GUFILO-405907 format. One record per residue: residue in three letters; x, y, z of N, C-alpha, C in turn. Coordinates in steps of 0.2 Angstrom, whole numbers, plus 2048, in hexadecimal, padded with zeros to 3 digits. Example, Ala and Ser with C-alpha at 12.3 -4.5 7.8 and 13.67 -1.06 7.14 Angstrom:
% residues 2
     r   nc1   nc2   nc3   cac1   cac2   cac3   cc1   cc2   cc3
   ALA   842   7E4   827    83E    7EA    827   842   7F0   827
   SER   840   7F5   823    844    7FB    824   840   800   827
This chain:
% residues 188
     r   nc1   nc2   nc3   cac1   cac2   cac3   cc1   cc2   cc3
   ILE   BE9   A3E   E49    BEC    A37    E48   BE9   A33   E4D
   LEU   BE8   A35   E53    BE5    A31    E58   BDE   A2F   E56
   ALA   BDA   A33   E53    BD3    A32    E51   BD4   A2D   E4C
   THR   BD8   A2D   E47    BD9    A29    E42   BDB   A22   E44
   SER   BDF   A21   E49    BE1    A1B    E4B   BDB   A18   E4F
   ARG   BD8   A1C   E53    BD2    A19    E56   BCD   A17   E52
   MET   BCB   A1A   E4C    BC7    A18    E47   BC9   A12   E44
   SER   BCF   A11   E42    BD2    A0B    E3F   BD1   A05   E44
   SER   BD2   A06   E4B    BD1    A01    E4F   BC9   9FF   E50
   THR   BC5   A04   E50    BBE    A02    E4F   BBC   9FF   E49
   SER   BBE   A01   E43    BBD    9FE    E3D   BBF   9F6   E3D
   ALA   BC5   9F5   E40    BC8    9EF    E40   BC4   9EA   E44
   ARG   BC1   9EC   E4A    BBC    9E8    E4E   BB6   9E7   E4A
   ILE   BB4   9EB   E46    BAD    9EA    E42   BAE   9E5   E3C
   VAL   BB4   9E6   E39    BB4    9E2    E32   BB9   9DC   E33
   SER   BBB   9DB   E39    BC0    9D5    E3A   BBC   9CF   E37
   PRO   BBF   9CB   E33    BBC    9C5    E30   BBB   9C0   E36
   ALA   BBF   9C0   E3B    BBE    9BB    E40   BB8   9BD   E44
   ALA   BB8   9C3   E46    BB2    9C6    E4A   BAC   9C5   E46
   SER   BAB   9C6   E40    BA5    9C5    E3C   BA3   9BE   E3B
   GLY   BA8   9BA   E3A    BA7    9B3    E39   BA4   9B0   E40
   ALA   BA7   9B2   E46    BA5    9AF    E4C   B9E   9B2   E4E
   LEU   B9D   9B8   E4C    B96    9BA    E4E   B91   9B7   E49
   PHE   B93   9B6   E43    B8E    9B2    E3E   B8D   9AB   E41
   LEU   B92   9A7   E43    B91    9A1    E46   B8D   9A1   E4C
   ALA   B8E   9A6   E51    B8A    9A6    E57   B82   9A8   E55
   GLN   B81   9AC   E50    B7A    9AE    E4E   B77   9A8   E4B
   ARG   B7B   9A4   E47    B78    99E    E44   B76   999   E49
   LEU   B7A   998   E4E    B79    993    E53   B72   995   E57
   ILE   B72   99C   E58    B6C    99E    E5B   B66   99D   E57
   ASP   B66   99E   E51    B61    99D    E4C   B5F   996   E4C
   LEU   B63   991   E4C    B62    98A    E4C   B5E   988   E53
   VAL   B60   98B   E58    B5D    989    E5F   B56   98C   E5F
   CYS   B55   992   E5D    B4F    996    E5D   B4A   994   E58
   PHE   B4C   991   E52    B47    98F    E4D   B41   98B   E50
   PRO   B43   985   E53    B3D    981    E56   B39   985   E5A
   LEU   B3B   989   E5E    B37    98D    E63   B33   992   E5F
   GLN   B35   995   E5A    B31    99A    E56   B2B   995   E52
   VAL   B2D   990   E50    B28    98B    E4D   B23   989   E51
   ALA   B25   987   E58    B20    986    E5D   B1B   98B   E5E
   ILE   B1E   991   E5F    B1A    997    E60   B15   999   E5B
   VAL   B17   999   E54    B13    99A    E4F   B0E   995   E4E
   ASN   B10   98E   E4F    B0B    989    E4E   B05   989   E53
   ALA   B06   98D   E59    B01    98D    E5E   AFB   992   E5C
   LEU   AFD   997   E58    AF8    99C    E56   AF2   99A   E52
   PRO   AF2   995   E4D    AEC    993    E4A   AE7   990   E4F
   ARG   AEA   98C   E53    AE6    988    E58   AE3   98D   E5D
   LEU   AE6   992   E5F    AE3    998    E63   ADE   99C   E5F
   LEU   ADF   99D   E59    ADA    9A1    E55   AD4   99D   E54
   GLU   AD4   996   E53    ACF    992    E51   ACB   990   E58
   ALA   ACE   990   E5E    ACB    98E    E64   AC5   993   E66
   GLU   AC0   98F   E69    ABB    993    E6C   ABE   997   E72
   PRO   ABB   99D   E74    ABE    9A0    E7A   ABF   99C   E80
   GLU   ABB   998   E82    ABB    994    E88   AC1   98F   E88
   MET   AC3   98D   E82    AC9    988    E81   AD0   98B   E80
   ARG   AD0   992   E80    AD6    995    E7E   ADB   995   E84
   ALA   AD8   995   E8A    ADC    995    E90   AE1   98F   E90
   ALA   ADE   989   E8F    AE2    983    E8F   AE7   983   E89
   LEU   AE5   986   E84    AEA    986    E7E   AF0   98B   E80
   TRP   AEE   991   E83    AF3    995    E85   AF8   992   E8A
   ARG   AF5   98E   E8F    AFA    98B    E93   AFF   986   E8F
   ARG   AFC   982   E8B    B00    97E    E86   B05   982   E82
   ALA   B03   988   E80    B07    98C    E7C   B0D   98F   E80
   LEU   B0C   990   E86    B11    993    E8B   B15   98D   E8D
   LEU   B13   987   E8F    B17    982    E92   B1D   980   E8E
   TRP   B1B   97D   E88    B20    979    E84   B25   97E   E81
   PRO   B23   983   E7E    B28    988    E7B   B2C   98C   E81
   GLY   B29   98D   E87    B2C    990    E8C   B32   98B   E8F
   LEU   B30   985   E90    B35    980    E92   B3B   980   E8D
   TYR   B39   980   E86    B3E    980    E81   B42   986   E81
   ALA   B3F   98C   E82    B43    992    E82   B49   991   E88
   VAL   B47   98F   E8E    B4B    98E    E93   B51   989   E92
   ALA   B4F   984   E8F    B53    97E    E8D   B58   981   E88
   ALA   B56   985   E83    B5A    987    E7D   B5F   98C   E80
   SER   B5D   990   E85    B61    995    E88   B67   991   E8C
   ALA   B65   98C   E8F    B6A    988    E93   B6F   985   E8E
   SER   B6C   982   E89    B70    97F    E84   B75   984   E81
   LEU   B73   98A   E80    B78    98F    E7D   B7E   991   E82
   ILE   B7C   991   E88    B81    992    E8E   B86   98C   E8E
   ALA   B83   986   E8D    B87    980    E8D   B8B   97F   E87
   ILE   B89   981   E81    B8C    980    E7A   B92   985   E7A
   SER   B91   98B   E7D    B96    991    E7D   B9D   98E   E7F
   PRO   B9E   98B   E84    BA5    989    E86   BA8   984   E81
   LEU   BA4   980   E7E    BA6    97A    E7A   BA9   97D   E74
   LEU   BA7   983   E71    BAA    986    E6C   BB1   988   E6D
   ARG   BB3   989   E73    BBA    98B    E75   BBF   986   E73
   ASN   BBC   980   E73    BC1    97A    E71   BC3   97B   E69
   LEU   BBF   97F   E65    BC0    97F    E5E   BC6   984   E5D
   GLY   BC8   988   E62    BCE    98C    E60   BCD   993   E62
   PRO   BD2   997   E62    BD1    99E    E64   BCD   9A2   E5F
   HIS   BCC   9A0   E59    BC8    9A4    E55   BC1   9A4   E56
   TYR   BBF   9A0   E5B    BB8    99F    E5D   BB6   9A3   E63
   THR   BBB   9A6   E66    BBA    9AA    E6C   BB4   9AF   E6C
   ILE   BB4   9B2   E67    BAE    9B7    E66   BA7   9B3   E66
   ALA   BA7   9AE   E62    BA1    9AA    E62   B9F   9A7   E69
   VAL   BA4   9A5   E6D    BA3    9A3    E73   BA0   9A8   E77
   MET   BA3   9AE   E77    BA0    9B4    E7B   B9A   9B6   E79
   ALA   B98   9B6   E72    B92    9B8    E6F   B8D   9B3   E72
   LEU   B8E   9AD   E71    B89    9A8    E74   B88   9A9   E7B
   ALA   B8D   9AA   E7F    B8C    9AC    E86   B88   9B2   E87
   TRP   B88   9B7   E83    B84    9BD    E83   B7D   9BB   E81
   LEU   B7C   9B7   E7C    B75    9B6    E79   B71   9B1   E7C
   TRP   B73   9AE   E81    B6F    9A9    E84   B68   9AB   E86
   TRP   B66   9B1   E87    B60    9B4    E88   B5B   9B4   E82
   LEU   B5E   9B4   E7C    B5A    9B5    E76   B54   9B0   E75
   PRO   B55   9A9   E77    B4F    9A5    E76   B49   9A7   E7B
   ILE   B4B   9A9   E81    B46    9AB    E86   B42   9B2   E83
   LEU   B46   9B6   E81    B43    9BD    E7E   B3F   9BB   E78
   GLY   B41   9B6   E73    B3D    9B4    E6E   B37   9B1   E6F
   PHE   B37   9AD   E75    B31    9AA    E77   B2C   9AF   E7A
   MET   B2E   9B4   E7D    B2A    9B9    E80   B27   9BD   E7A
   ARG   B2B   9BF   E75    B29    9C3    E6F   B24   9BF   E6B
   GLY   B25   9B9   E6A    B21    9B4    E66   B1A   9B4   E6A
   LEU   B1A   9B2   E70    B13    9B2    E74   B0F   9B8   E74
   LEU   B13   9BE   E75    B10    9C4    E75   B0D   9C6   E6E
   GLY   B11   9C4   E69    B0E    9C4    E62   B08   9C0   E61
   ASN   B08   9BA   E63    B02    9B6    E62   AFC   9B9   E66
   ALA   AFD   9BC   E6C    AF8    9BF    E70   AF5   9C5   E6C
   ALA   AFA   9C9   E69    AF8    9CF    E65   AF3   9CD   E5F
   VAL   AF6   9C8   E5B    AF2    9C5    E56   AEB   9C3   E58
   LEU   AEB   9BF   E5D    AE5    9BC    E60   AE0   9C2   E62
   ALA   AE3   9C7   E64    ADE    9CD    E66   ADD   9D1   E61
   GLY   ADE   9CF   E5B    ADD    9D4    E55   AE2   9D9   E54
   ARG   AE8   9D9   E57    AED    9DE    E56   AF3   9DB   E52
   GLY   AF2   9D7   E4D    AF7    9D5    E49   AFC   9DB   E46
   ASP   AF8   9E0   E45    AFC    9E6    E42   B01   9E9   E48
   ALA   AFF   9E8   E4E    B04    9EA    E53   B0A   9E5   E54
   TYR   B09   9DF   E52    B0E    9DA    E52   B13   9DC   E4D
   VAL   B10   9DD   E47    B15    9DF    E41   B19   9E5   E43
   ARG   B15   9EA   E46    B19    9F0    E48   B1E   9EF   E4D
   ALA   B1D   9EB   E52    B22    9E9    E57   B28   9E6   E53
   LEU   B27   9E1   E4F    B2C    9DE    E4B   B30   9E3   E47
   PHE   B2D   9E8   E44    B30    9ED    E40   B35   9F1   E45
   VAL   B32   9F3   E4B    B36    9F7    E4F   B3C   9F3   E51
   GLY   B3B   9ED   E53    B41    9E9    E54   B46   9E8   E4F
   ALA   B44   9E7   E49    B49    9E7    E43   B4C   9EE   E42
   LEU   B48   9F3   E42    B4B    9FA    E42   B51   9FB   E47
   LEU   B4F   9F9   E4D    B54    9FA    E53   B5A   9F6   E52
   ARG   B59   9F0   E4F    B5F    9EB    E4E   B64   9EF   E49
   VAL   B61   9F2   E44    B65    9F5    E3E   B68   9FB   E41
   ILE   B64   A00   E44    B67    A06    E46   B6C   A05   E4C
   GLY   B6A   A00   E51    B6E    9FF    E56   B75   9FC   E54
   ALA   B75   9F7   E4F    B7B    9F4    E4D   B7F   9F9   E4A
   ILE   B7C   9FE   E46    B80    A03    E43   B84   A07   E48
   CYS   B80   A09   E4D    B82    A0E    E52   B87   A0A   E57
   LEU   B85   A05   E5A    B88    A01    E5F   B8E   9FD   E5D
   LEU   B8E   9FB   E57    B94    9F7    E54   B9A   9FB   E54
   GLY   B99   A01   E51    B9F    A06    E51   BA2   A08   E58
   LEU   B9D   A08   E5D    B9F    A0A    E64   BA2   A04   E68
   PHE   B9F   9FE   E67    BA1    9F9    E6B   BA3   9F3   E68
   GLY   BA3   9F3   E61    BA5    9ED    E5E   BA0   9E8   E5E
   TRP   BA2   9E1   E5E    B9D    9DC    E5D   B98   9DC   E63
   GLU   B9A   9DE   E69    B96    9DF    E6F   B90   9E4   E6E
   GLY   B92   9E9   E6A    B8D    9EE    E68   B87   9EB   E64
   ALA   B8A   9E6   E5F    B85    9E3    E5B   B80   9DF   E5F
   LEU   B83   9DB   E64    B7F    9D7    E68   B7A   9DB   E6D
   LEU   B7D   9E1   E6F    B78    9E5    E73   B73   9E8   E6F
   SER   B74   9EA   E68    B6E    9EC    E64   B69   9E6   E63
   LEU   B6B   9E0   E63    B66    9DB    E63   B62   9DA   E69
   LEU   B65   9DB   E6F    B61    9DB    E75   B5D   9E1   E75
   LEU   B5F   9E7   E74    B5A    9EC    E74   B54   9EC   E6F
   ALA   B56   9E9   E69    B50    9E8    E64   B4B   9E3   E67
   GLU   B4D   9DD   E6A    B49    9D8    E6D   B45   9DB   E72
   VAL   B48   9DF   E77    B44    9E2    E7C   B3F   9E7   E7A
   ALA   B41   9EB   E75    B3D    9F0    E72   B37   9ED   E6F
   SER   B37   9E7   E6B    B32    9E4    E68   B2D   9E1   E6E
   ILE   B30   9DF   E73    B2C    9DC    E78   B28   9E2   E7C
   LEU   B2B   9E8   E7D    B28    9ED    E80   B23   9F0   E7B
   CYS   B24   9F0   E75    B1E    9F2    E70   B18   9EE   E71
   LEU   B19   9E7   E71    B14    9E3    E72   B10   9E3   E79
   LEU   B14   9E4   E7E    B11    9E5    E85   B0D   9EC   E85
   ALA   B0F   9F1   E81    B0B    9F7    E81   B05   9F6   E7D
   VAL   B05   9F2   E78    AFF    9F1    E74   AFA   9ED   E78
   ALA   AFD   9E8   E7C    AF8    9E4    E80   AF4   9E8   E85
   ARG   AF7   9EE   E87    AF3    9F2    E8C   AEE   9F7   E89
   LYS   AEE   9F8   E82    AEA    9FC    E7E   AE4   9F8   E7C
   PRO   ADE   9FB   E7D    AD8    9F7    E7A   AD8   9F7   E73
   ARG   AD5   9F1   E70    AD4    9F0    E69   ACF   9F5   E66
   ALA   AD1   9F8   E60    ACD    9FC    E5C   AC7   9F8   E5A
   ILE   AC8   9F2   E57    AC3    9EE    E54   AC4   9E7   E58
   PRO   ABE   9E5   E5A    ABE    9DF    E5E   AC0   9D9   E5A
   ALA   AC4   9D4   E5D    AC6    9CE    E59   AC0   9CA   E58
   SER   AC0   9C6   E53    ABA    9C1    E52   ABC   9BB   E56
   VAL   AB6   9B8   E58    AB7    9B2    E5C   ABA   9AC   E57
   ASN   AB8   9AC   E51    ABA    9A7    E4C   ABD   9AA   E46
   VAL   AC2   9A8   E44    AC5    9AB    E3E   AC3   9A7   E38
   PRO   AC0   9AB   E33    ABE    9A8    E2D   AC3   9A4   E29
   ARG   AC2   99F   E26    AC7    99B    E22   AC6   99C   E1B
């Protein structure tokens, strides 16, 4: 009976409409904040690919500066927005806590995006796709395992682990030499 009541309590934390809705709201706010960051990172790649090698250093500095500043500002805005949701009522408590936990997501997204650009530029686009796959797989497996154990906090923890795993995969690839040298100019 004790196991059944514990299972019911865990299930209630997982399927609670208020918890699901609050997490959905927090994740959509994160998406809205991170979307311009990802656009800036993706838009830098064609310029980096088309540039002559001697011009790439200046382009990399530009690709690091503005998106990096945006990532820090986006993280700060998430921290600032989080308490404002408290004014909407007690049903937003989980959204407030989730945003307070997810402030680091723009910074990790910035790191993952720039490492992905570096991988593509080095002729290792396949490694970038593999890193994204590892992250997606860990998000799903982590959510399944950690959600049952820790509720919505477990879902957020799985997101953190997935982001860090993607970054670590890209860092590991950065240390390996390329099998095929990247071309100086990409054919159009």
